[in-house]
DSSP file (Angstrom, degrees, kcal/mol; ACC not computed):
  #  RESIDUE AA STRUCTURE BP1 BP2  ACC     N-H-->O    O-->H-N    N-H-->O    O-->H-N    TCO  KAPPA ALPHA  PHI   PSI    X-CA   Y-CA   Z-CA
    1    1 A M              0   0    0      0, 0.0     2,-0.3     0, 0.0     0, 0.0   0.000 360.0 360.0 360.0 134.6  -45.7   32.3    4.5
    2    2 A K        -     0   0    0      1,-0.0     2,-0.4     0, 0.0     0, 0.0  -0.662 360.0-133.4 -84.7 134.6  -43.9   31.6    1.2
    3    3 A M        -     0   0    0     -2,-0.3     2,-0.6     1,-0.0     3,-0.1  -0.706  19.6-124.2 -88.1 140.6  -40.5   29.8    1.2
    4    4 A H     >  -     0   0    0     -2,-0.4     4,-1.8     1,-0.2     3,-0.3  -0.701  13.1-154.2 -83.3 122.9  -37.9   31.3   -1.0
    5    5 A N  H  > S+     0   0    0     -2,-0.6     4,-3.4     1,-0.2     5,-0.3   0.866  91.6  63.1 -65.0 -37.0  -36.5   28.7   -3.4
    6    6 A N  H  > S+     0   0    0      2,-0.2     4,-2.5     1,-0.2    -1,-0.2   0.887 106.1  45.1 -61.8 -41.1  -33.2   30.4   -3.7
    7    7 A T  H  > S+     0   0    0     -3,-0.3     4,-2.3     2,-0.2     5,-0.2   0.987 118.6  41.6 -58.3 -59.9  -32.5   29.8    0.1
    8    8 A A  H  X S+     0   0    0     -4,-1.8     4,-2.7     1,-0.2    -2,-0.2   0.906 116.9  48.8 -52.0 -48.3  -33.7   26.3    0.0
    9    9 A E  H  X S+     0   0    0     -4,-3.4     4,-2.6     1,-0.2    -1,-0.2   0.912 112.0  48.1 -66.5 -42.0  -31.9   25.6   -3.4
   10   10 A S  H  X S+     0   0    0     -4,-2.5     4,-1.9    -5,-0.3    -1,-0.2   0.862 111.7  50.3 -74.2 -33.2  -28.6   27.2   -2.3
   11   11 A T  H  X S+     0   0    0     -4,-2.3     4,-2.0     2,-0.2    -1,-0.2   0.895 112.8  47.2 -69.6 -40.3  -28.6   25.1    1.1
   12   12 A F  H  X S+     0   0    0     -4,-2.7     4,-2.3    -5,-0.2    -2,-0.2   0.917 112.1  49.1 -63.1 -40.0  -29.3   22.0   -0.9
   13   13 A H  H  X S+     0   0    0     -4,-2.6     4,-2.0     1,-0.2    -2,-0.2   0.907 112.0  49.1 -60.2 -46.7  -26.5   22.8   -3.3
   14   14 A W  H  X S+     0   0    0     -4,-1.9     4,-2.2     2,-0.2    -1,-0.2   0.888 111.3  48.7 -60.3 -47.2  -24.2   23.5   -0.5
   15   15 A A  H  X S+     0   0    0     -4,-2.0     4,-2.6     2,-0.2    -2,-0.2   0.833 108.6  54.8 -69.1 -34.8  -25.1   20.2    1.2
   16   16 A Q  H  X S+     0   0    0     -4,-2.3     4,-2.4     2,-0.2    -1,-0.2   0.917 110.7  45.4 -61.6 -46.2  -24.6   18.3   -2.1
   17   17 A H  H  X S+     0   0    0     -4,-2.0     4,-3.3     2,-0.2    -2,-0.2   0.903 110.4  53.3 -69.1 -38.6  -21.1   19.7   -2.4
   18   18 A A  H  X S+     0   0    0     -4,-2.2     4,-2.2     1,-0.2    -2,-0.2   0.942 112.3  45.7 -57.8 -49.0  -20.2   19.0    1.3
   19   19 A I  H  X S+     0   0    0     -4,-2.6     4,-2.5     1,-0.2    -1,-0.2   0.894 111.9  49.4 -62.7 -39.2  -21.2   15.5    1.0
   20   20 A G  H  X S+     0   0    0     -4,-2.4     4,-2.1     1,-0.2    -2,-0.2   0.953 112.2  49.8 -66.6 -44.1  -19.4   15.0   -2.3
   21   21 A D  H  X S+     0   0    0     -4,-3.3     4,-2.2     1,-0.2    -2,-0.2   0.869 111.5  50.1 -57.1 -36.8  -16.2   16.7   -0.7
   22   22 A A  H  X S+     0   0    0     -4,-2.2     4,-2.9     1,-0.2    -1,-0.2   0.923 109.3  49.7 -63.9 -45.5  -16.6   14.3    2.2
   23   23 A A  H  X S+     0   0    0     -4,-2.5     4,-2.4     1,-0.2    -2,-0.2   0.866 111.0  48.9 -62.6 -38.5  -16.9   11.3    0.0
   24   24 A T  H  X S+     0   0    0     -4,-2.1     4,-2.6     2,-0.2    -1,-0.2   0.892 111.5  50.1 -70.2 -43.5  -13.8   12.3   -1.9
   25   25 A A  H  X S+     0   0    0     -4,-2.2     4,-2.2    -5,-0.2    -2,-0.2   0.931 111.7  48.3 -62.7 -44.7  -11.8   12.9    1.3
   26   26 A I  H  X S+     0   0    0     -4,-2.9     4,-3.2     2,-0.2     5,-0.3   0.942 112.2  49.6 -61.7 -47.3  -12.9    9.4    2.6
   27   27 A G  H  X S+     0   0    0     -4,-2.4     4,-2.1     1,-0.2    -2,-0.2   0.910 112.1  47.7 -62.0 -41.4  -11.9    7.8   -0.8
   28   28 A R  H  X S+     0   0    0     -4,-2.6     4,-1.9     2,-0.2    -1,-0.2   0.900 112.3  48.8 -69.0 -35.9   -8.5    9.5   -0.7
   29   29 A T  H  X S+     0   0    0     -4,-2.2     4,-2.4     2,-0.2     5,-0.2   0.916 111.4  50.5 -64.7 -44.8   -7.9    8.4    3.0
   30   30 A T  H  X S+     0   0    0     -4,-3.2     4,-2.4     1,-0.2     5,-0.2   0.905 109.9  50.4 -59.9 -41.8   -8.9    4.8    2.1
   31   31 A T  H  X S+     0   0    0     -4,-2.1     4,-2.4    -5,-0.3    -1,-0.2   0.920 110.8  48.3 -59.7 -43.7   -6.5    4.8   -0.8
   32   32 A T  H  X S+     0   0    0     -4,-1.9     4,-2.5     1,-0.2    -2,-0.2   0.895 113.1  47.2 -72.3 -39.4   -3.7    6.1    1.3
   33   33 A I  H  X S+     0   0    0     -4,-2.4     4,-1.9     2,-0.2    -1,-0.2   0.883 111.5  51.3 -67.3 -36.7   -4.3    3.5    4.0
   34   34 A R  H  X S+     0   0    0     -4,-2.4     4,-2.8    -5,-0.2    -2,-0.2   0.914 111.6  47.9 -65.0 -41.0   -4.6    0.7    1.4
   35   35 A N  H  X S+     0   0    0     -4,-2.4     4,-2.6    -5,-0.2    -2,-0.2   0.949 112.3  48.6 -67.1 -45.8   -1.2    1.8   -0.2
   36   36 A H  H  X S+     0   0    0     -4,-2.5     4,-2.3     1,-0.2    -1,-0.2   0.860 111.2  50.1 -63.9 -33.9    0.5    2.0    3.2
   37   37 A F  H  X S+     0   0    0     -4,-1.9     4,-2.8     2,-0.2    -1,-0.2   0.923 110.3  50.9 -70.6 -43.0   -0.8   -1.5    4.2
   38   38 A R  H  X S+     0   0    0     -4,-2.8     4,-2.6     1,-0.2    -2,-0.2   0.939 110.5  48.1 -55.9 -47.0    0.4   -2.9    0.9
   39   39 A A  H  X S+     0   0    0     -4,-2.6     4,-2.9     2,-0.2     5,-0.2   0.921 110.5  52.3 -57.3 -43.9    3.9   -1.4    1.5
   40   40 A L  H  X S+     0   0    0     -4,-2.3     4,-2.8     1,-0.2     5,-0.2   0.963 109.0  49.2 -58.0 -56.4    3.8   -2.8    5.0
   41   41 A V  H  X S+     0   0    0     -4,-2.8     4,-1.9     2,-0.2    -1,-0.2   0.905 112.1  48.3 -49.5 -48.6    3.0   -6.4    3.6
   42   42 A V  H  X S+     0   0    0     -4,-2.6     4,-2.7     1,-0.2     3,-0.5   0.972 111.6  50.8 -63.9 -47.2    5.8   -6.2    0.9
   43   43 A R  H  X S+     0   0    0     -4,-2.9     4,-2.7     1,-0.3    -1,-0.2   0.893 111.0  48.6 -57.2 -36.8    8.3   -5.0    3.6
   44   44 A A  H  X S+     0   0    0     -4,-2.8     4,-1.8    -5,-0.2    -1,-0.3   0.861 110.6  48.9 -70.7 -30.1    7.3   -7.9    5.8
   45   45 A K  H  X S+     0   0    0     -4,-1.9     4,-2.2    -3,-0.5    -2,-0.2   0.903 110.3  52.9 -77.7 -36.2    7.6  -10.4    3.1
   46   46 A I  H  X S+     0   0    0     -4,-2.7     4,-2.6     1,-0.2    -2,-0.2   0.921 109.0  50.1 -53.7 -47.0   11.1   -9.0    2.2
   47   47 A G  H  X S+     0   0    0     -4,-2.7     4,-2.0    -5,-0.2    -1,-0.2   0.864 110.2  48.4 -68.5 -31.2   12.1   -9.4    5.8
   48   48 A R  H  X S+     0   0    0     -4,-1.8     4,-2.3     2,-0.2    -1,-0.2   0.884 112.8  49.7 -66.5 -40.5   10.9  -13.1    6.0
   49   49 A A  H  X S+     0   0    0     -4,-2.2     4,-2.6     2,-0.2     5,-0.2   0.920 111.2  48.2 -70.0 -44.0   12.8  -13.7    2.7
   50   50 A Q  H  X S+     0   0    0     -4,-2.6     4,-3.3     2,-0.2     5,-0.2   0.950 110.3  53.0 -59.5 -50.4   16.0  -12.1    4.1
   51   51 A S  H  X S+     0   0    0     -4,-2.0     4,-1.3     1,-0.2    -2,-0.2   0.890 110.0  47.0 -59.1 -45.8   15.7  -14.1    7.4
   52   52 A V  H  X S+     0   0    0     -4,-2.3     4,-0.5     1,-0.2     3,-0.3   0.930 113.8  46.7 -61.3 -44.3   15.4  -17.4    5.5
   53   53 A L  H >< S+     0   0    0     -4,-2.6     3,-1.1     1,-0.2    -2,-0.2   0.908 111.1  53.6 -71.8 -33.8   18.4  -16.6    3.2
   54   54 A Q  H 3< S+     0   0    0     -4,-3.3    -1,-0.2     1,-0.3    -2,-0.2   0.813 104.1  56.1 -64.4 -24.9   20.5  -15.4    6.3
   55   55 A A  H 3< S+     0   0    0     -4,-1.3    -1,-0.3    -3,-0.3     2,-0.2   0.610  90.7  95.0 -79.2 -11.6   19.8  -18.7    8.1
   56   56 A M  S << S-     0   0    0     -3,-1.1     2,-0.0    -4,-0.5    -3,-0.0  -0.531  82.1-110.6 -86.5 152.6   21.3  -20.6    5.2
   57   57 A A     >  -     0   0    0     -2,-0.2     4,-2.3     1,-0.1     5,-0.2  -0.323  28.6-111.0 -72.2 154.2   25.0  -21.7    5.1
   58   58 A D  H  > S+     0   0    0      1,-0.2     4,-2.7     2,-0.2     5,-0.2   0.897 118.9  55.2 -53.9 -41.0   27.4  -20.1    2.7
   59   59 A E  H  > S+     0   0    0      1,-0.2     4,-1.8     2,-0.2    -1,-0.2   0.949 107.5  48.3 -56.3 -49.7   27.6  -23.3    0.8
   60   60 A Q  H  > S+     0   0    0      1,-0.2     4,-1.0     2,-0.2    -1,-0.2   0.905 112.1  49.1 -60.9 -40.7   23.9  -23.4    0.3
   61   61 A L  H  <>S+     0   0    0     -4,-2.3     5,-3.2     1,-0.2     3,-0.3   0.854 108.0  55.8 -66.7 -31.9   23.9  -19.7   -0.8
   62   62 A G  H ><5S+     0   0    0     -4,-2.7     3,-0.7     3,-0.2    -1,-0.2   0.844 101.6  56.7 -65.2 -35.9   26.6  -20.4   -3.2
   63   63 A K  H 3<5S+     0   0    0     -4,-1.8    -1,-0.2     1,-0.2    -2,-0.2   0.792 109.4  44.7 -65.5 -27.6   24.6  -23.2   -4.8
   64   64 A I  T 3<5S-     0   0    0     -4,-1.0    -1,-0.2    -3,-0.3    -2,-0.2   0.310 120.7-106.9-103.1   4.9   21.8  -20.9   -5.6
   65   65 A G  T < 5S+     0   0    0     -3,-0.7     2,-0.4     1,-0.2    -3,-0.2   0.794  75.9 128.9  89.2  24.1   24.1  -18.1   -6.9
   66   66 A I      < -     0   0    0     -5,-3.2     2,-0.3    -8,-0.1    -1,-0.2  -0.949  45.0-150.6-120.6 133.8   23.8  -15.7   -3.9
   67   67 A K    >   -     0   0    0     -2,-0.4     3,-1.9     1,-0.1     4,-0.4  -0.755  29.1-117.9 -90.8 149.1   26.6  -14.0   -1.8
   68   68 A R  G >  S+     0   0    0     -2,-0.3     3,-1.6     1,-0.3     4,-0.3   0.878 116.4  55.7 -50.5 -42.8   25.8  -13.1    1.9
   69   69 A S  G 3  S+     0   0    0      1,-0.3    -1,-0.3     2,-0.1     3,-0.2   0.683 104.8  52.7 -73.6 -14.6   26.4   -9.5    1.0
   70   70 A G  G <> S+     0   0    0     -3,-1.9     4,-2.7     1,-0.1     5,-0.3   0.403  77.6 104.7 -96.6  -3.5   23.8   -9.7   -1.7
   71   71 A I  H <> S+     0   0    0     -3,-1.6     4,-2.3    -4,-0.4     5,-0.2   0.872  78.7  49.6 -47.8 -50.8   20.9  -11.2    0.5
   72   72 A R  H  > S+     0   0    0     -4,-0.3     4,-2.0     1,-0.2    -1,-0.2   0.893 111.5  47.5 -63.5 -44.0   18.9   -8.0    0.9
   73   73 A D  H  > S+     0   0    0     -3,-0.3     4,-2.3     1,-0.2    -1,-0.2   0.909 114.5  47.7 -62.7 -44.7   18.9   -7.2   -2.8
   74   74 A H  H  X S+     0   0    0     -4,-2.7     4,-2.1     1,-0.2    -2,-0.2   0.826 109.3  52.5 -67.4 -31.5   17.9  -10.8   -3.7
   75   75 A A  H  X S+     0   0    0     -4,-2.3     4,-1.6    -5,-0.3    -1,-0.2   0.904 110.6  48.6 -69.8 -42.6   15.2  -10.9   -1.1
   76   76 A E  H  X S+     0   0    0     -4,-2.0     4,-2.8    -5,-0.2     5,-0.3   0.875 111.0  50.1 -62.7 -39.0   13.8   -7.7   -2.5
   77   77 A H  H  X>S+     0   0    0     -4,-2.3     4,-2.2     1,-0.2     5,-1.7   0.896 107.7  53.0 -65.9 -42.0   13.9   -9.0   -6.0
   78   78 A L  I  <>S+     0   0    0     -4,-2.1     5,-2.1     3,-0.2    -1,-0.2   0.827 117.3  37.4 -62.2 -32.6   12.2  -12.2   -5.1
   79   79 A V  I  <5S+     0   0    0     -4,-1.6     6,-1.3     3,-0.2    -2,-0.2   0.925 124.1  37.1 -86.5 -44.0    9.2  -10.4   -3.5
   80   80 A T  I  <5S+     0   0    0     -4,-2.8    -3,-0.2    -5,-0.2    -2,-0.2   0.729 133.1  13.9 -90.4 -18.9    8.9   -7.4   -5.8
   81   81 A Y  I  <5S+     0   0    0     -4,-2.2    -3,-0.2    -5,-0.3    -4,-0.1   0.758 132.0  28.9-116.8 -58.9    9.6   -8.9   -9.2
   82   82 A E  I   <S+     0   0    0     -5,-1.7    -4,-0.2     1,-0.2    -3,-0.2   0.924 125.4  45.4 -70.6 -43.5    9.6  -12.8   -9.3
   83   83 A Y  S > <S-     0   0    0     -5,-2.1     3,-1.7    -6,-0.4    -1,-0.2   0.749  89.3-155.1 -77.1 -17.4    7.1  -13.3   -6.5
   84   84 A D  T 3   -     0   0    0      1,-0.3    -4,-0.2     2,-0.1    -5,-0.1   0.692  55.8 -74.9  59.4  24.2    4.8  -10.6   -7.9
   85   85 A G  T 3         0   0    0     -6,-1.3    -1,-0.3     1,-0.1    -5,-0.1   0.612 360.0 360.0  75.0   9.0    3.2   -9.9   -4.4
   86   86 A L    <         0   0    0     -3,-1.7    -1,-0.1    -7,-0.1    -2,-0.1   0.489 360.0 360.0 -74.3 360.0    1.1  -13.0   -4.3
Protein backbone atom coordinates (compact mmCIF):
# COMPACT_ATOMS: atom_id res chain seq x y z
CA UNK A 1 0.00 0.00 0.00
CA UNK A 2 1.34 3.37 -1.00
CA UNK A 3 1.43 6.18 1.60
CA UNK A 4 0.13 9.50 0.48
CA UNK A 5 2.75 12.16 0.97
CA UNK A 6 0.19 14.93 1.25
CA UNK A 7 -1.33 13.44 4.39
CA UNK A 8 2.02 12.71 6.01
CA UNK A 9 3.40 16.11 5.06
CA UNK A 10 0.35 17.98 6.29
CA UNK A 11 0.43 16.10 9.61
CA UNK A 12 4.13 16.85 9.98
CA UNK A 13 3.55 20.50 9.06
CA UNK A 14 0.73 20.76 11.61
CA UNK A 15 2.93 19.16 14.31
CA UNK A 16 5.75 21.60 13.60
CA UNK A 17 3.37 24.54 14.01
CA UNK A 18 1.88 23.07 17.19
CA UNK A 19 5.34 22.65 18.71
CA UNK A 20 6.31 26.17 17.63
CA UNK A 21 3.11 27.61 19.14
CA UNK A 22 3.71 25.72 22.39
CA UNK A 23 7.30 26.97 22.57
CA UNK A 24 6.09 30.54 22.01
CA UNK A 25 3.47 30.18 24.75
CA UNK A 26 6.05 28.79 27.17
CA UNK A 27 8.42 31.63 26.34
CA UNK A 28 5.74 34.25 26.97
CA UNK A 29 4.72 32.59 30.24
CA UNK A 30 8.34 32.44 31.38
CA UNK A 31 8.81 36.12 30.55
CA UNK A 32 5.64 37.06 32.45
CA UNK A 33 6.73 35.08 35.52
CA UNK A 34 10.20 36.62 35.37
CA UNK A 35 8.77 40.16 35.15
CA UNK A 36 6.39 39.54 38.07
CA UNK A 37 9.24 38.14 40.15
CA UNK A 38 11.44 41.16 39.40
CA UNK A 39 8.61 43.50 40.40
CA UNK A 40 8.11 41.53 43.61
CA UNK A 41 11.81 41.79 44.46
CA UNK A 42 11.77 45.56 43.83
CA UNK A 43 8.69 45.99 46.05
CA UNK A 44 10.40 43.97 48.79
CA UNK A 45 13.52 46.14 48.57
CA UNK A 46 11.43 49.31 48.73
CA UNK A 47 9.63 47.94 51.79
CA UNK A 48 12.92 47.17 53.52
CA UNK A 49 14.28 50.64 52.73
CA UNK A 50 11.08 52.20 54.08
CA UNK A 51 11.33 50.13 57.23
CA UNK A 52 14.90 51.27 57.88
CA UNK A 53 14.03 54.91 57.26
CA UNK A 54 10.89 54.70 59.44
CA UNK A 55 13.01 53.37 62.30
CA UNK A 56 15.26 56.43 62.18
CA UNK A 57 14.68 59.40 64.48
CA UNK A 58 13.46 62.69 62.99
CA UNK A 59 16.85 64.21 63.78
CA UNK A 60 18.63 61.48 61.80
CA UNK A 61 16.24 61.90 58.89
CA UNK A 62 16.82 65.65 58.94
CA UNK A 63 20.59 65.13 58.73
CA UNK A 64 20.19 63.20 55.47
CA UNK A 65 17.59 65.62 54.12
CA UNK A 66 14.47 63.48 54.38
CA UNK A 67 11.16 64.42 55.95
CA UNK A 68 9.12 61.64 57.53
CA UNK A 69 6.31 62.32 55.04
CA UNK A 70 8.71 61.69 52.15
CA UNK A 71 10.07 58.34 53.30
CA UNK A 72 8.11 56.29 50.77
CA UNK A 73 9.19 58.43 47.83
CA UNK A 74 12.80 58.44 48.99
CA UNK A 75 12.83 54.65 49.44
CA UNK A 76 11.41 54.16 45.93
CA UNK A 77 14.01 56.54 44.54
CA UNK A 78 16.86 54.75 46.31
CA UNK A 79 15.82 51.34 45.04
CA UNK A 80 14.71 52.15 41.51
CA UNK A 81 17.17 54.87 40.52
CA UNK A 82 20.26 55.11 42.66
CA UNK A 83 20.35 51.50 43.80
CA UNK A 84 19.76 50.27 40.23
CA UNK A 85 18.22 47.02 41.39
CA UNK A 86 21.45 45.31 42.43
